[in-house]
N, C-alpha and C positions, 0 to 999 in steps of 0.2 A: 553438434550440441545445441539443443533447443532451449531457449529460455522464455520465460513468461513476463510480459510487461503489461501492466494495467495502465492505459493512456487516459488522459483527460476527457471528459465528454464536454462537447460544446451545447450549451443550452441557449435557446432562443426566446425572447420574450417579446410580446407585442406592445408597442408604444402608442399612445392614444391617436397620433396622427397617421396611423397606418405603417410606419417605418417599423423595422425591427432591429433589435441590437443583440449582439451575442456576448456571452460571459463564460470564461472558462470554469469548470468545476474545480474547486480547490481540494478535493478529497486527496489524501495521501497515496503515493505510488508504492507498489511493492514489485520487485524484479528479483528473479533467481539469478545469481552470479556464481561463479566456481567457489565451491566451499562455503556457501552461504546465501544469504539474501541481503538485498540493499533496500532500505526504507527511505523515502524521500518524502517530507513534509513541505508543501508548496506555500502555505500561507503564514509561516513563522509561528503558528501557535503550538506549543509543546504538547504532544500526546503521548500516552501510554500505551505500548504495544505488547501483548502477550503472545508467545509463540509455544504452541502445543504439538505434542507428538501425535501420531495418527491414532493412538490409544487414548488420547485425552489428557496425559500428563503435561503439566506446565514445565516447559524446557527452559526458557528464558523470559524476563519481563525487562523492557528497555523503555526509556523515555526519549523521544526524538523531538528536536525543534527544528532541524533542517534535514540532514543527510546522514544515515549511518550504515555501516556494513556489519551484519551479525554473522560470526563464523558458525557454522553448522555442519555436522556430518552429512554425508549423502542420506536422502530419505525424504518421506512425505510430511508435511507440517501443514498446520492451520495457524494463521496469523489473524489476530483480532485486535481492533481498536474500538473507540466508541462509535465509529461510523459503518463499519463493516467487518466482515469476517471472510478470509479468502484461503483457499487451499493453495499449496505451491510445493514444487518438487525441487530439491536441491540434487544436482548430479555431479 
């Protein structure tokens, strides 16, 4: 069984004296789990997520501040928040 995990990106920025420092992108994570999806918000700021069927119908709307598992039947979904929209398959 394959699952999709969206991992954080590491962003590098240049400091004036030539050194570089990294910071972790704090965008929410989306992961397929058995019978649903897991949404993790890593910066503690509550966000509203909309889950759509592949035909565009809103299936669920949830507000997440930390971590939540949303139960869904098998199928293809689009999950949107204020920062991104991602496709995911629940198997």
